[in-house]
Structures are given as structure tokens and as C-alpha cells.
Backbone of each chain as nested JSON, in Angstrom:
{
  "chains": [
    {"id": "A", "residues": [
      {"number": 1, "name": "MET", "atoms": {"N": [94.265, 106.368, 104.161], "CA": [94.499, 106.316, 102.723], "C": [93.341, 105.581, 102.043]}},
      {"number": 2, "name": "LEU", "atoms": {"N": [93.05, 104.383, 102.561], "CA": [91.981, 103.597, 101.949], "C": [90.62, 104.249, 102.124]}},
      {"number": 3, "name": "GLU", "atoms": {"N": [90.384, 104.842, 103.292], "CA": [89.083, 105.489, 103.521], "C": [88.851, 106.59, 102.508]}},
      {"number": 4, "name": "ARG", "atoms": {"N": [89.883, 107.384, 102.269], "CA": [89.741, 108.468, 101.297], "C": [89.5, 107.891, 99.901]}},
      {"number": 5, "name": "ASP", "atoms": {"N": [90.175, 106.785, 99.582], "CA": [89.958, 106.152, 98.279], "C": [88.491, 105.79, 98.078]}},
      {"number": 6, "name": "PHE", "atoms": {"N": [87.857, 105.253, 99.131], "CA": [86.471, 104.807, 98.989], "C": [85.504, 105.988, 98.928]}},
      {"number": 7, "name": "ILE", "atoms": {"N": [85.882, 107.12, 99.522], "CA": [85.053, 108.325, 99.394], "C": [85.159, 108.87, 97.971]}},
      {"number": 8, "name": "GLU", "atoms": {"N": [86.362, 108.864, 97.454], "CA": [86.574, 109.456, 96.134], "C": [86.14, 108.519, 95.006]}},
      {"number": 9, "name": "ILE", "atoms": {"N": [86.107, 107.213, 95.307], "CA": [85.714, 106.211, 94.296], "C": [84.671, 105.303, 94.934]}},
      {"number": 10, "name": "PRO", "atoms": {"N": [83.389, 105.709, 94.877], "CA": [82.356, 104.966, 95.619], "C": [82.233, 103.498, 95.199]}},
      {"number": 11, "name": "ASP", "atoms": {"N": [82.515, 103.18, 93.945], "CA": [82.37, 101.794, 93.479], "C": [83.713, 101.059, 93.455]}},
      {"number": 12, "name": "LEU", "atoms": {"N": [84.616, 101.448, 94.324], "CA": [85.957, 100.841, 94.339], "C": [85.909, 99.366, 94.762]}},
      {"number": 13, "name": "HIS", "atoms": {"N": [86.467, 98.52, 93.916], "CA": [86.679, 97.115, 94.261], "C": [88.09, 96.717, 93.858]}},
      {"number": 14, "name": "PHE", "atoms": {"N": [88.663, 95.825, 94.622], "CA": [89.992, 95.318, 94.315], "C": [89.846, 93.928, 93.7]}},
      {"number": 15, "name": "ASN", "atoms": {"N": [90.106, 93.815, 92.42], "CA": [90.058, 92.524, 91.748], "C": [91.477, 91.992, 91.582]}},
      {"number": 16, "name": "ILE", "atoms": {"N": [91.726, 90.864, 92.217], "CA": [93.074, 90.303, 92.216], "C": [93.282, 89.446, 90.973]}},
      {"number": 17, "name": "GLU", "atoms": {"N": [94.187, 89.87, 90.091], "CA": [94.494, 89.081, 88.898], "C": [95.656, 88.12, 89.161]}},
      {"number": 18, "name": "ILE", "atoms": {"N": [96.635, 88.591, 89.92], "CA": [97.781, 87.754, 90.278], "C": [98.071, 87.984, 91.755]}},
      {"number": 19, "name": "LEU", "atoms": {"N": [98.397, 86.911, 92.446], "CA": [98.782, 87.039, 93.858], "C": [99.962, 86.108, 94.102]}},
      {"number": 20, "name": "VAL", "atoms": {"N": [101.048, 86.683, 94.569], "CA": [102.258, 85.92, 94.847], "C": [102.646, 86.2, 96.287]}},
      {"number": 21, "name": "SER", "atoms": {"N": [102.704, 85.154, 97.077], "CA": [103.011, 85.327, 98.494], "C": [104.351, 84.682, 98.822]}},
      {"number": 22, "name": "ALA", "atoms": {"N": [105.24, 85.474, 99.362], "CA": [106.517, 84.969, 99.874], "C": [106.833, 85.814, 101.105]}},
      {"number": 23, "name": "PRO", "atoms": {"N": [106.263, 85.422, 102.25], "CA": [106.341, 86.245, 103.452], "C": [107.762, 86.723, 103.735]}},
      {"number": 24, "name": "PRO", "atoms": {"N": [107.932, 87.968, 104.16], "CA": [106.883, 88.901, 104.563], "C": [106.302, 89.74, 103.436]}},
      {"number": 25, "name": "VAL", "atoms": {"N": [106.58, 89.351, 102.184], "CA": [106.12, 90.185, 101.064], "C": [105.017, 89.483, 100.28]}},
      {"number": 26, "name": "ILE", "atoms": {"N": [104.008, 90.253, 99.917], "CA": [102.983, 89.79, 98.989], "C": [103.005, 90.711, 97.786]}},
      {"number": 27, "name": "ALA", "atoms": {"N": [103.001, 90.103, 96.614], "CA": [102.93, 90.878, 95.379], "C": [101.603, 90.582, 94.712]}},
      {"number": 28, "name": "SER", "atoms": {"N": [100.994, 91.607, 94.153], "CA": [99.712, 91.401, 93.512], "C": [99.554, 92.308, 92.305]}},
      {"number": 29, "name": "ARG", "atoms": {"N": [98.896, 91.765, 91.302], "CA": [98.425, 92.6, 90.196], "C": [96.928, 92.76, 90.374]}},
      {"number": 30, "name": "LEU", "atoms": {"N": [96.528, 93.985, 90.569], "CA": [95.135, 94.31, 90.822], "C": [94.529, 94.957, 89.577]}},
      {"number": 31, "name": "ARG", "atoms": {"N": [93.257, 94.698, 89.396], "CA": [92.524, 95.293, 88.265], "C": [91.377, 96.112, 88.835]}},
      {"number": 32, "name": "PHE", "atoms": {"N": [91.253, 97.318, 88.372], "CA": [90.179, 98.203, 88.832], "C": [89.295, 98.604, 87.655]}},
      {"number": 33, "name": "ASP", "atoms": {"N": [87.988, 98.483, 87.857], "CA": [86.998, 99.046, 86.941], "C": [86.126, 99.926, 87.816]}},
      {"number": 34, "name": "CYS", "atoms": {"N": [86.297, 101.21, 87.72], "CA": [85.639, 102.073, 88.695], "C": [85.415, 103.464, 88.113]}},
      {"number": 35, "name": "THR", "atoms": {"N": [84.668, 104.258, 88.867], "CA": [84.293, 105.594, 88.402], "C": [84.642, 106.632, 89.464]}},
      {"number": 36, "name": "PRO", "atoms": {"N": [85.884, 107.086, 89.49], "CA": [86.252, 108.144, 90.441], "C": [85.38, 109.389, 90.226]}},
      {"number": 37, "name": "LYS", "atoms": {"N": [84.953, 109.969, 91.327], "CA": [84.008, 111.094, 91.247], "C": [84.639, 112.334, 90.626]}},
      {"number": 38, "name": "GLY", "atoms": {"N": [85.848, 112.645, 91.047], "CA": [86.471, 113.894, 90.596], "C": [87.813, 113.628, 89.96]}},
      {"number": 39, "name": "LYS", "atoms": {"N": [88.841, 114.278, 90.501], "CA": [90.192, 114.04, 90.032], "C": [90.722, 112.726, 90.594]}},
      {"number": 40, "name": "PHE", "atoms": {"N": [91.513, 112.046, 89.79], "CA": [92.169, 110.824, 90.255], "C": [93.565, 110.8, 89.66]}},
      {"number": 41, "name": "LEU", "atoms": {"N": [94.555, 110.71, 90.509], "CA": [95.966, 110.766, 90.081], "C": [96.235, 112.038, 89.283]}},
      {"number": 42, "name": "GLY", "atoms": {"N": [95.521, 113.088, 89.637], "CA": [95.708, 114.357, 88.931], "C": [94.951, 114.454, 87.619]}},
      {"number": 43, "name": "LEU", "atoms": {"N": [94.181, 113.422, 87.294], "CA": [93.439, 113.411, 86.026], "C": [91.969, 113.733, 86.278]}},
      {"number": 44, "name": "GLU", "atoms": {"N": [91.376, 114.49, 85.368], "CA": [89.967, 114.873, 85.506], "C": [89.079, 113.721, 85.043]}},
      {"number": 45, "name": "VAL", "atoms": {"N": [88.863, 112.78, 85.912], "CA": [88.057, 111.612, 85.549], "C": [86.559, 111.967, 85.645]}},
      {"number": 46, "name": "ASN", "atoms": {"N": [86.191, 112.616, 86.735], "CA": [84.849, 113.209, 86.871], "C": [83.707, 112.247, 86.562]}},
      {"number": 47, "name": "GLY", "atoms": {"N": [83.736, 111.09, 87.192], "CA": [82.6, 110.177, 87.087], "C": [82.602, 109.303, 85.854]}},
      {"number": 48, "name": "ARG", "atoms": {"N": [83.671, 109.361, 85.064], "CA": [83.741, 108.423, 83.939], "C": [84.275, 107.075, 84.431]}},
      {"number": 49, "name": "LYS", "atoms": {"N": [83.877, 106.019, 83.758], "CA": [84.359, 104.693, 84.133], "C": [85.733, 104.468, 83.525]}},
      {"number": 50, "name": "VAL", "atoms": {"N": [86.669, 104.041, 84.356], "CA": [88.012, 103.747, 83.867], "C": [88.434, 102.361, 84.347]}},
      {"number": 51, "name": "SER", "atoms": {"N": [89.31, 101.755, 83.587], "CA": [89.827, 100.427, 83.897], "C": [91.345, 100.484, 83.862]}},
      {"number": 52, "name": "PHE", "atoms": {"N": [91.973, 99.979, 84.907], "CA": [93.425, 100.058, 84.947], "C": [93.981, 99.013, 85.905]}},
      {"number": 53, "name": "ALA", "atoms": {"N": [95.272, 98.731, 85.733], "CA": [95.961, 97.756, 86.586], "C": [96.877, 98.476, 87.562]}},
      {"number": 54, "name": "GLU", "atoms": {"N": [97.143, 97.794, 88.668], "CA": [98.146, 98.242, 89.633], "C": [98.989, 97.031, 89.995]}},
      {"number": 55, "name": "ASN", "atoms": {"N": [100.292, 97.166, 89.845], "CA": [101.217, 96.12, 90.322], "C": [101.805, 96.608, 91.641]}},
      {"number": 56, "name": "VAL", "atoms": {"N": [101.617, 95.82, 92.688], "CA": [101.936, 96.334, 94.02], "C": [102.6, 95.269, 94.894]}},
      {"number": 57, "name": "PHE", "atoms": {"N": [103.537, 95.724, 95.699], "CA": [104.174, 94.879, 96.712], "C": [103.791, 95.404, 98.082]}},
      {"number": 58, "name": "TYR", "atoms": {"N": [103.388, 94.487, 98.964], "CA": [103.106, 94.827, 100.355], "C": [104.095, 94.071, 101.24]}},
      {"number": 59, "name": "GLU", "atoms": {"N": [104.701, 94.787, 102.164], "CA": [105.541, 94.121, 103.166], "C": [104.798, 94.116, 104.497]}},
      {"number": 60, "name": "PHE", "atoms": {"N": [104.653, 92.928, 105.074], "CA": [103.915, 92.778, 106.328], "C": [104.859, 92.627, 107.512]}},
      {"number": 61, "name": "ARG", "atoms": {"N": [104.437, 93.142, 108.636], "CA": [105.103, 92.862, 109.902], "C": [104.052, 92.935, 110.986]}},
      {"number": 62, "name": "ASP", "atoms": {"N": [104.037, 91.936, 111.849], "CA": [103.024, 91.864, 112.912], "C": [101.611, 91.943, 112.329]}},
      {"number": 63, "name": "LYS", "atoms": {"N": [101.382, 91.221, 111.229], "CA": [100.069, 91.118, 110.588], "C": [99.545, 92.443, 110.044]}},
      {"number": 64, "name": "LYS", "atoms": {"N": [100.424, 93.404, 109.916], "CA": [100.002, 94.692, 109.349], "C": [100.886, 95.047, 108.157]}},
      {"number": 65, "name": "ILE", "atoms": {"N": [100.304, 95.779, 107.233], "CA": [101.09, 96.272, 106.103], "C": [102.02, 97.359, 106.609]}},
      {"number": 66, "name": "ARG", "atoms": {"N": [103.306, 97.158, 106.36], "CA": [104.307, 98.112, 106.853], "C": [104.831, 99.0, 105.743]}},
      {"number": 67, "name": "GLN", "atoms": {"N": [104.841, 98.473, 104.533], "CA": [105.36, 99.268, 103.432], "C": [104.69, 98.816, 102.133]}},
      {"number": 68, "name": "VAL", "atoms": {"N": [104.498, 99.761, 101.249], "CA": [103.835, 99.503, 99.972], "C": [104.683, 100.091, 98.856]}},
      {"number": 69, "name": "TRP", "atoms": {"N": [104.886, 99.291, 97.807], "CA": [105.551, 99.785, 96.599], "C": [104.58, 99.54, 95.437]}},
      {"number": 70, "name": "SER", "atoms": {"N": [103.971, 100.585, 94.969], "CA": [102.898, 100.456, 93.993], "C": [103.232, 101.208, 92.716]}},
      {"number": 71, "name": "VAL", "atoms": {"N": [102.867, 100.609, 91.595], "CA": [102.87, 101.364, 90.341], "C": [101.512, 101.147, 89.681]}},
      {"number": 72, "name": "ILE", "atoms": {"N": [100.821, 102.237, 89.442], "CA": [99.508, 102.209, 88.795], "C": [99.684, 102.56, 87.322]}},
      {"number": 73, "name": "ASP", "atoms": {"N": [98.936, 101.885, 86.471], "CA": [99.045, 102.127, 85.028], "C": [98.26, 103.388, 84.655]}},
      {"number": 74, "name": "LYS", "atoms": {"N": [98.824, 104.527, 85.029], "CA": [98.167, 105.811, 84.749], "C": [98.035, 106.098, 83.253]}},
      {"number": 75, "name": "PRO", "atoms": {"N": [99.031, 105.736, 82.422], "CA": [98.849, 105.968, 80.98], "C": [97.602, 105.286, 80.414]}},
      {"number": 76, "name": "ALA", "atoms": {"N": [97.214, 104.132, 80.987], "CA": [95.996, 103.463, 80.516], "C": [94.777, 104.335, 80.79]}},
      {"number": 77, "name": "ILE", "atoms": {"N": [94.752, 104.985, 81.948], "CA": [93.62, 105.867, 82.284], "C": [93.611, 107.079, 81.358]}},
      {"number": 78, "name": "GLU", "atoms": {"N": [94.783, 107.651, 81.135], "CA": [94.876, 108.812, 80.241], "C": [94.354, 108.458, 78.854]}},
      {"number": 79, "name": "ALA", "atoms": {"N": [94.712, 107.275, 78.372], "CA": [94.267, 106.859, 77.033], "C": [92.749, 106.752, 76.983]}},
      {"number": 80, "name": "GLN", "atoms": {"N": [92.148, 106.234, 78.069], "CA": [90.682, 106.097, 78.097], "C": [89.999, 107.459, 78.159]}},
      {"number": 81, "name": "LEU", "atoms": {"N": [90.574, 108.378, 78.904], "CA": [89.972, 109.711, 78.996], "C": [90.082, 110.44, 77.665]}},
      {"number": 82, "name": "HIS", "atoms": {"N": [91.225, 110.317, 77.017], "CA": [91.388, 110.958, 75.715], "C": [90.455, 110.337, 74.696]}},
      {"number": 83, "name": "GLY", "atoms": {"N": [90.278, 109.013, 74.806], "CA": [89.337, 108.339, 73.918], "C": [87.929, 108.872, 74.095]}},
      {"number": 84, "name": "SER", "atoms": {"N": [87.496, 109.047, 75.351], "CA": [86.114, 109.489, 75.577], "C": [85.959, 110.971, 75.282]}},
      {"number": 85, "name": "ASP", "atoms": {"N": [87.072, 111.741, 75.322], "CA": [87.003, 113.153, 74.924], "C": [86.658, 113.282, 73.44]}},
      {"number": 86, "name": "ARG", "atoms": {"N": [87.16, 112.327, 72.669], "CA": [86.993, 112.415, 71.215], "C": [85.598, 112.031, 70.765]}},
      {"number": 87, "name": "LYS", "atoms": {"N": [84.855, 111.347, 71.638], "CA": [83.522, 110.888, 71.225], "C": [82.559, 112.061, 71.099]}}
    ]},
    {"id": "B", "residues": [
      {"number": 1, "name": "MET", "atoms": {"N": [112.565, 92.1, 71.972], "CA": [112.152, 93.21, 72.828], "C": [113.337, 93.745, 73.609]}},
      {"number": 2, "name": "LEU", "atoms": {"N": [114.06, 92.823, 74.274], "CA": [115.189, 93.25, 75.082], "C": [116.321, 93.823, 74.24]}},
      {"number": 3, "name": "GLU", "atoms": {"N": [116.563, 93.207, 73.085], "CA": [117.645, 93.704, 72.227], "C": [117.387, 95.147, 71.824]}},
      {"number": 4, "name": "ARG", "atoms": {"N": [116.16, 95.441, 71.479], "CA": [115.818, 96.819, 71.096], "C": [116.012, 97.756, 72.285]}},
      {"number": 5, "name": "ASP", "atoms": {"N": [115.62, 97.28, 73.484], "CA": [115.801, 98.102, 74.685], "C": [117.265, 98.505, 74.855]}},
      {"number": 6, "name": "PHE", "atoms": {"N": [118.172, 97.554, 74.636], "CA": [119.59, 97.849, 74.852], "C": [120.158, 98.754, 73.762]}},
      {"number": 7, "name": "ILE", "atoms": {"N": [119.58, 98.707, 72.576], "CA": [120.003, 99.642, 71.52], "C": [119.526, 101.056, 71.863]}},
      {"number": 8, "name": "GLU", "atoms": {"N": [118.286, 101.133, 72.336], "CA": [117.712, 102.459, 72.608], "C": [118.221, 103.045, 73.925]}},
      {"number": 9, "name": "ILE", "atoms": {"N": [118.672, 102.163, 74.831], "CA": [119.168, 102.607, 76.137], "C": [120.513, 101.928, 76.372]}},
      {"number": 10, "name": "PRO", "atoms": {"N": [121.609, 102.544, 75.883], "CA": [122.91, 101.856, 75.922], "C": [123.373, 101.511, 77.341]}},
      {"number": 11, "name": "ASP", "atoms": {"N": [122.996, 102.302, 78.325], "CA": [123.462, 102.048, 79.699], "C": [122.388, 101.324, 80.534]}},
      {"number": 12, "name": "LEU", "atoms": {"N": [121.562, 100.545, 79.871], "CA": [120.474, 99.858, 80.575], "C": [121.003, 98.796, 81.543]}},
      {"number": 13, "name": "HIS", "atoms": {"N": [120.595, 98.907, 82.79], "CA": [120.847, 97.873, 83.79], "C": [119.56, 97.614, 84.558]}},
      {"number": 14, "name": "PHE", "atoms": {"N": [119.396, 96.368, 84.973], "CA": [118.23, 95.996, 85.764], "C": [118.673, 95.857, 87.223]}},
      {"number": 15, "name": "ASN", "atoms": {"N": [118.256, 96.787, 88.059], "CA": [118.57, 96.717, 89.48], "C": [117.351, 96.187, 90.235]}},
      {"number": 16, "name": "ILE", "atoms": {"N": [117.535, 95.035, 90.844], "CA": [116.406, 94.382, 91.507], "C": [116.267, 94.913, 92.922]}},
      {"number": 17, "name": "GLU", "atoms": {"N": [115.153, 95.593, 93.204], "CA": [114.895, 96.11, 94.554], "C": [114.113, 95.087, 95.385]}},
      {"number": 18, "name": "ILE", "atoms": {"N": [113.188, 94.412, 94.732], "CA": [112.392, 93.377, 95.406], "C": [112.286, 92.191, 94.455]}},
      {"number": 19, "name": "LEU", "atoms": {"N": [112.378, 90.995, 95.012], "CA": [112.206, 89.792, 94.2], "C": [111.394, 88.788, 95.013]}},
      {"number": 20, "name": "VAL", "atoms": {"N": [110.273, 88.383, 94.448], "CA": [109.387, 87.443, 95.118], "C": [109.167, 86.276, 94.168]}},
      {"number": 21, "name": "SER", "atoms": {"N": [109.537, 85.094, 94.615], "CA": [109.415, 83.934, 93.744], "C": [108.385, 82.967, 94.302]}},
      {"number": 22, "name": "ALA", "atoms": {"N": [107.404, 82.648, 93.494], "CA": [106.424, 81.619, 93.83], "C": [106.077, 80.94, 92.518]}},
      {"number": 23, "name": "PRO", "atoms": {"N": [106.91, 79.957, 92.126], "CA": [106.786, 79.35, 90.798], "C": [105.345, 78.952, 90.469]}},
      {"number": 24, "name": "PRO", "atoms": {"N": [104.905, 79.178, 89.231], "CA": [105.709, 79.588, 88.066], "C": [105.835, 81.108, 87.918]}},
      {"number": 25, "name": "VAL", "atoms": {"N": [105.489, 81.86, 88.964], "CA": [105.501, 83.324, 88.822], "C": [106.625, 83.932, 89.656]}},
      {"number": 26, "name": "ILE", "atoms": {"N": [107.297, 84.902, 89.061], "CA": [108.253, 85.729, 89.789], "C": [107.786, 87.168, 89.691]}},
      {"number": 27, "name": "ALA", "atoms": {"N": [107.77, 87.831, 90.835], "CA": [107.43, 89.252, 90.855], "C": [108.664, 90.032, 91.26]}},
      {"number": 28, "name": "SER", "atoms": {"N": [108.853, 91.178, 90.614], "CA": [110.029, 91.978, 90.946], "C": [109.727, 93.458, 90.831]}},
      {"number": 29, "name": "ARG", "atoms": {"N": [110.347, 94.206, 91.733], "CA": [110.377, 95.656, 91.568], "C": [111.783, 96.012, 91.105]}},
      {"number": 30, "name": "LEU", "atoms": {"N": [111.835, 96.566, 89.92], "CA": [113.104, 96.917, 89.3], "C": [113.302, 98.424, 89.355]}},
      {"number": 31, "name": "ARG", "atoms": {"N": [114.552, 98.823, 89.466], "CA": [114.904, 100.25, 89.481], "C": [115.845, 100.513, 88.329]}},
      {"number": 32, "name": "PHE", "atoms": {"N": [115.533, 101.513, 87.564], "CA": [116.37, 101.872, 86.422], "C": [116.91, 103.289, 86.598]}},
      {"number": 33, "name": "ASP", "atoms": {"N": [118.202, 103.44, 86.377], "CA": [118.839, 104.753, 86.265], "C": [119.561, 104.724, 84.934]}},
      {"number": 34, "name": "CYS", "atoms": {"N": [119.008, 105.381, 83.952], "CA": [119.541, 105.198, 82.605], "C": [119.265, 106.429, 81.751]}},
      {"number": 35, "name": "THR", "atoms": {"N": [119.877, 106.416, 80.556], "CA": [119.763, 107.57, 79.662], "C": [119.307, 107.102, 78.276]}},
      {"number": 36, "name": "PRO", "atoms": {"N": [118.011, 106.948, 78.088], "CA": [117.51, 106.569, 76.758], "C": [117.941, 107.605, 75.71]}},
      {"number": 37, "name": "LYS", "atoms": {"N": [118.359, 107.108, 74.554], "CA": [118.918, 107.996, 73.528], "C": [117.873, 108.946, 72.936]}},
      {"number": 38, "name": "GLY", "atoms": {"N": [116.711, 108.403, 72.646], "CA": [115.694, 109.222, 71.97], "C": [114.403, 109.219, 72.748]}},
      {"number": 39, "name": "LYS", "atoms": {"N": [113.327, 108.802, 72.065], "CA": [112.034, 108.668, 72.733], "C": [112.005, 107.415, 73.59]}},
      {"number": 40, "name": "PHE", "atoms": {"N": [111.33, 107.521, 74.718], "CA": [111.133, 106.348, 75.58], "C": [109.722, 106.433, 76.144]}},
      {"number": 41, "name": "LEU", "atoms": {"N": [108.938, 105.405, 75.906], "CA": [107.527, 105.384, 76.314], "C": [106.779, 106.591, 75.746]}},
      {"number": 42, "name": "GLY", "atoms": {"N": [107.199, 107.017, 74.575], "CA": [106.554, 108.17, 73.949], "C": [107.039, 109.513, 74.469]}},
      {"number": 43, "name": "LEU", "atoms": {"N": [108.003, 109.489, 75.364], "CA": [108.513, 110.74, 75.948], "C": [109.852, 111.112, 75.308]}},
      {"number": 44, "name": "GLU", "atoms": {"N": [110.059, 112.385, 75.107], "CA": [111.307, 112.871, 74.495], "C": [112.404, 112.94, 75.557]}},
      {"number": 45, "name": "VAL", "atoms": {"N": [113.007, 111.82, 75.828], "CA": [114.041, 111.777, 76.854], "C": [115.37, 112.293, 76.276]}},
      {"number": 46, "name": "ASN", "atoms": {"N": [115.716, 111.842, 75.075], "CA": [116.846, 112.405, 74.31], "C": [118.146, 112.51, 75.108]}},
      {"number": 47, "name": "GLY", "atoms": {"N": [118.533, 111.394, 75.713], "CA": [119.846, 111.354, 76.358], "C": [119.902, 111.945, 77.746]}},
      {"number": 48, "name": "ARG", "atoms": {"N": [118.764, 112.32, 78.292], "CA": [118.78, 112.773, 79.687], "C": [118.736, 111.554, 80.61]}},
      {"number": 49, "name": "LYS", "atoms": {"N": [119.291, 111.7, 81.787], "CA": [119.288, 110.595, 82.749], "C": [117.957, 110.584, 83.49]}},
      {"number": 50, "name": "VAL", "atoms": {"N": [117.333, 109.437, 83.529], "CA": [116.066, 109.308, 84.248], "C": [116.141, 108.106, 85.189]}},
      {"number": 51, "name": "SER", "atoms": {"N": [115.361, 108.187, 86.243], "CA": [115.297, 107.13, 87.244], "C": [113.833, 106.754, 87.442]}},
      {"number": 52, "name": "PHE", "atoms": {"N": [113.559, 105.464, 87.384], "CA": [112.155, 105.054, 87.526], "C": [112.081, 103.596, 87.952]}},
      {"number": 53, "name": "ALA", "atoms": {"N": [110.928, 103.226, 88.483], "CA": [110.685, 101.852, 88.919], "C": [109.758, 101.136, 87.933]}},
      {"number": 54, "name": "GLU", "atoms": {"N": [109.886, 99.82, 87.938], "CA": [108.964, 98.96, 87.192], "C": [108.558, 97.823, 88.125]}},
      {"number": 55, "name": "ASN", "atoms": {"N": [107.263, 97.643, 88.294], "CA": [106.765, 96.48, 89.034], "C": [106.273, 95.464, 88.017]}},
      {"number": 56, "name": "VAL", "atoms": {"N": [106.83, 94.267, 88.063], "CA": [106.593, 93.338, 86.961], "C": [106.407, 91.905, 87.463]}},
      {"number": 57, "name": "PHE", "atoms": {"N": [105.525, 91.194, 86.791], "CA": [105.321, 89.76, 87.035], "C": [105.746, 88.996, 85.791]}},
      {"number": 58, "name": "TYR", "atoms": {"N": [106.519, 87.948, 86.02], "CA": [106.91, 87.046, 84.935], "C": [106.341, 85.667, 85.223]}},
      {"number": 59, "name": "GLU", "atoms": {"N": [105.698, 85.098, 84.239], "CA": [105.259, 83.701, 84.36], "C": [106.18, 82.827, 83.517]}},
      {"number": 60, "name": "PHE", "atoms": {"N": [106.742, 81.811, 84.152], "CA": [107.682, 80.917, 83.469], "C": [107.003, 79.593, 83.096]}},
      {"number": 61, "name": "ARG", "atoms": {"N": [107.457, 79.038, 81.979], "CA": [107.091, 77.662, 81.62], "C": [108.247, 77.093, 80.817]}},
      {"number": 62, "name": "ASP", "atoms": {"N": [108.688, 75.908, 81.166], "CA": [109.837, 75.277, 80.485], "C": [111.059, 76.204, 80.526]}},
      {"number": 63, "name": "LYS", "atoms": {"N": [111.294, 76.826, 81.677], "CA": [112.472, 77.673, 81.91], "C": [112.503, 78.922, 81.035]}},
      {"number": 64, "name": "LYS", "atoms": {"N": [111.379, 79.266, 80.45], "CA": [111.321, 80.486, 79.644], "C": [110.194, 81.379, 80.144]}},
      {"number": 65, "name": "ILE", "atoms": {"N": [110.385, 82.672, 79.955], "CA": [109.321, 83.623, 80.298], "C": [108.208, 83.47, 79.27]}},
      {"number": 66, "name": "ARG", "atoms": {"N": [107.012, 83.189, 79.777], "CA": [105.883, 82.981, 78.872], "C": [104.958, 84.184, 78.824]}},
      {"number": 67, "name": "GLN", "atoms": {"N": [104.904, 84.92, 79.92], "CA": [104.011, 86.066, 79.946], "C": [104.56, 87.107, 80.92]}},
      {"number": 68, "name": "VAL", "atoms": {"N": [104.342, 88.343, 80.583], "CA": [104.839, 89.459, 81.393], "C": [103.691, 90.421, 81.655]}},
      {"number": 69, "name": "TRP", "atoms": {"N": [103.575, 90.832, 82.915], "CA": [102.612, 91.886, 83.28], "C": [103.414, 92.994, 83.956]}},
      {"number": 70, "name": "SER", "atoms": {"N": [103.606, 94.063, 83.264], "CA": [104.507, 95.113, 83.738], "C": [103.777, 96.434, 83.881]}},
      {"number": 71, "name": "VAL", "atoms": {"N": [104.116, 97.174, 84.924], "CA": [103.708, 98.577, 84.993], "C": [104.956, 99.398, 85.317]}},
      {"number": 72, "name": "ILE", "atoms": {"N": [105.261, 100.334, 84.436], "CA": [106.411, 101.232, 84.609], "C": [105.904, 102.556, 85.155]}},
      {"number": 73, "name": "ASP", "atoms": {"N": [106.67, 103.139, 86.054], "CA": [106.277, 104.412, 86.664], "C": [106.598, 105.562, 85.706]}},
      {"number": 74, "name": "LYS", "atoms": {"N": [105.797, 105.654, 84.656], "CA": [106.001, 106.696, 83.644], "C": [105.827, 108.112, 84.214]}},
      {"number": 75, "name": "PRO", "atoms": {"N": [104.847, 108.332, 85.127], "CA": [104.732, 109.683, 85.693], "C": [106.026, 110.168, 86.359]}},
      {"number": 76, "name": "ALA", "atoms": {"N": [106.799, 109.242, 86.939], "CA": [108.072, 109.641, 87.556], "C": [109.028, 110.193, 86.496]}},
      {"number": 77, "name": "ILE", "atoms": {"N": [109.043, 109.568, 85.332], "CA": [109.908, 110.045, 84.244], "C": [109.428, 111.411, 83.757]}},
      {"number": 78, "name": "GLU", "atoms": {"N": [108.107, 111.533, 83.586], "CA": [107.553, 112.818, 83.134], "C": [107.942, 113.934, 84.097]}},
      {"number": 79, "name": "ALA", "atoms": {"N": [107.86, 113.653, 85.401], "CA": [108.186, 114.672, 86.402], "C": [109.653, 115.086, 86.28]}},
      {"number": 80, "name": "GLN", "atoms": {"N": [110.539, 114.117, 86.024], "CA": [111.963, 114.444, 85.89], "C": [112.236, 115.256, 84.632]}},
      {"number": 81, "name": "LEU", "atoms": {"N": [111.531, 114.935, 83.552], "CA": [111.747, 115.695, 82.311], "C": [111.228, 117.117, 82.465]}},
      {"number": 82, "name": "HIS", "atoms": {"N": [110.074, 117.26, 83.091], "CA": [109.531, 118.604, 83.306], "C": [110.442, 119.389, 84.232]}},
      {"number": 83, "name": "GLY", "atoms": {"N": [111.002, 118.718, 85.228], "CA": [111.937, 119.371, 86.127], "C": [113.159, 119.894, 85.386]}},
      {"number": 84, "name": "SER", "atoms": {"N": [113.703, 119.068, 84.48], "CA": [114.919, 119.502, 83.773], "C": [114.592, 120.53, 82.698]}},
      {"number": 85, "name": "ASP", "atoms": {"N": [113.331, 120.548, 82.214], "CA": [112.931, 121.602, 81.268], "C": [112.988, 122.981, 81.927]}},
      {"number": 86, "name": "ARG", "atoms": {"N": [112.662, 122.987, 83.205], "CA": [112.56, 124.276, 83.909], "C": [113.923, 124.858, 84.258]}},
      {"number": 87, "name": "LYS", "atoms": {"N": [114.951, 124.014, 84.225], "CA": [116.277, 124.492, 84.629], "C": [116.833, 125.464, 83.587]}}
    ]}
  ]
}
């Protein structure tokens, strides 16, 4: 999953805005400023720079991520794409 | 904010799927099964039943919520509305 993310988004970085740890669960609010090459979440981003948040829970077991519950702020990306369409 | 939510969504309940507490921050994954009366998040829900998750961080100070960072799974709602349109 992550490998494909880095192929599709060459400048992918995970910026941690909030981190809450209560083992076995870690919750984080991540901020992304990146330029997906093609489609992202079904949206035609095509190399435009987008900024968005992801609120995510990771459940760990045996030092590995076992389950992920993620919500990405896709409407924020849509708003940015529509904004740049109008320019 | 909450009062308006309950007016617009009479059957609103907050079902906690995940709760992570690390004061002053609480993180939660909430699940909603509800029927917003009219528009919700800009979508024409109009009394249809929708189910969606919200991943949210609350920062507390003096026993009150001081800041909220929320991401709602709006695409899940859109998918349900499009599904019911096709019926």
C-alpha cells in the first residue's frame, strides 16, 4: 500500500500535526502537501499540488500495524482542484 | 453547533467505535447512522438514512472542548446517495 503511494506521489511526506498514543492504538492527524502524478482518490490531480489532512487510527500488535481506520479530507482536495480549474 | 446538528438530524446519536485518551487530547472514531432532514455537508440527503464515520480530535482545557479537528467520511455518504438514486 505504502509503496504504491510513493510511486503515485513522488514527494509524499507524512507531517504529524497531532499524535495521541494509548497502546495498542495510536491516533494521528497527518498533514500532506504533495503532488500526486495522476488520479488520487478518484480525482484528476495530475501533478497539481494539493494540501489535505488525514485523521487516522492505527492498531498495533507485535510491533506491526494490524488495522487502520482512516478518513482523508477529500472535500478539501476537491475544493483546491476546482479552485485551480477556475484560474 | 451541536444544537443545530440535532435540529437538522433529529435521530442523531454518537456511537463511539474507538476512543483514545491522552490528556489534554481525546481522539475518537465515531459512527453515525442517521437521517438528516435536508442538506448535510452540502449533500441533498433529504431524510434518507446514511451511515458514515468521523475521525475526530478534541483538545480540552478547563473541562471544556477548546479545539476540534474533524474529518467526516463524506465520500461514504455520497456513495450511499448515489446508490439509492439508482434504485
